[in-house]
N, C-alpha and C positions, 0 to 999 in steps of 0.2 A: 401360978401354973397355967401354961397355955393349954387350951383344949386340944385333944387329939381324937381323930376319927379313924378307926381301923376297920378295914374290910377284910373279912376272913372267909376263906373257902377251905374248910377242913378236909384233910385227906379222908377218903372213904365216901365223900359226897361228890356228886357231879359238879363240874366246873363249866359254866356257861357264860358267854360274853354278855348276855342279856340281864343277868341278875347275880347278886351276891347272897351267900347263905346266911352270914352273920355280920352285923355291924355293931361295934362298940363305940361309945362316946365317953370320954373322960375329960374332966376339967370344966372351966366356966364356958358356957355356950348359950346361944339363943336357939330355941327350938321353934320351928315354923310349921304350922299345921295348915295344909291347903285343903279346903272343902272340895267335894266332888265337882270336877270340871266336865262340862259337856261341850258339844260342838256349836256353841253360840258365840258369835263375834260381838264386838263392842256396839254394834247397831241392833242387837237382839235378833239377828238373822241366824237361822239354823244353816250351818255350812255342811255341804257334802251329803245331802239327803240320799240315802241308798248306797253310800260309798264310805266304808269303814276306814279306809286309808286317809281320805280327805278329812273325815271327822277326827281321826287321831292327830293329824297335822294341826287342826284348829285347837284341839285340847292341849297339845303340847305348847302352842303359842300362848294359850291362856295360862298354863302353868309357868311359862317364862315370865309373863307379866306379874303373876302372883309372887314369884320368887324375887323379882327385881324390886317390887313394892316393899318387900320385907327385908331388903338388903342381903339377899341370898342369890346363889347361882345354882345351876343344875348339878354341879359337882357336890353340892351340899345335901342333895337328896339322899336319904338313908332308907326310905321305904315308900312303896306306893301300892295301892290296891287298884286293880284294873277290872272293871265290870263290863262284861260283854254280853250282848243279847244272844240267846241261844240260836244256833244255826248259822252264825257268821263265820266266814273264812278268816282266820286270824292272820294270815300271811301279809295282807296289805297293812294291817295295823302294826305288826312286828317290823316290817320294812320301814314304815314311817318313824317308829320309835328308834330304830338303829341309825337312821339318817340324822335324827335330832340329837341322839346321844353322842354320835361321832366317835372319836378315838378314846374317849374317857374309859379308863381301865377299871374303874371302881363303880359299877352300877349299883343301884339300890336293891334292897330286898324286894321281892316281887311276889305278889299274890294275884292270881287271875281267877276270877269267879264268873261263872255263867249265870245269867239271870233270865227270867222268862220274858222280860221286856222293860221298857222305860216309859215315862210320861214326859213329853209326848212320845208316841211310838216311832217318830222319825229318828230318835237317838239310837245309835247302835253300840256305843261305847261311852264309858265315863271313867275318870281317873281321879282319885284323891291321893294326897302325898304328905310326907313328913320330911322336913329338911332340918339339919343341925348346922348352925353357923358358929365356928369357933370365935370367941370374943378376945380381943387384945387385952393382955394383962395390964 
């Protein structure tokens, strides 16, 4: 039995291009858990100090690298948690995410949490994620 991933937006709940309300996974799959990513590049530099949009761009590049290393792609994402430092304007982060996501019509579940801050304090946003990759039978 081949794995199936179904994105469901039930009637009676809002429909938003940035997230899906429910995702089901059926059949043999590989599940990929991506630990919290922040705006650090491969040289250990903090990217985009003071710029949540630039930090989000770097985080999404890091997530791409994690997905590729696990044999997954962004369309396999089923859920992510987005942690944002209190007081940040989310618009630049949202815009960066929508550019990265592109025309994919099946976005992951979406949890956005405000936190009092990060260590180090230069970080404005962090994202962890879960992906499910259908395995060939």
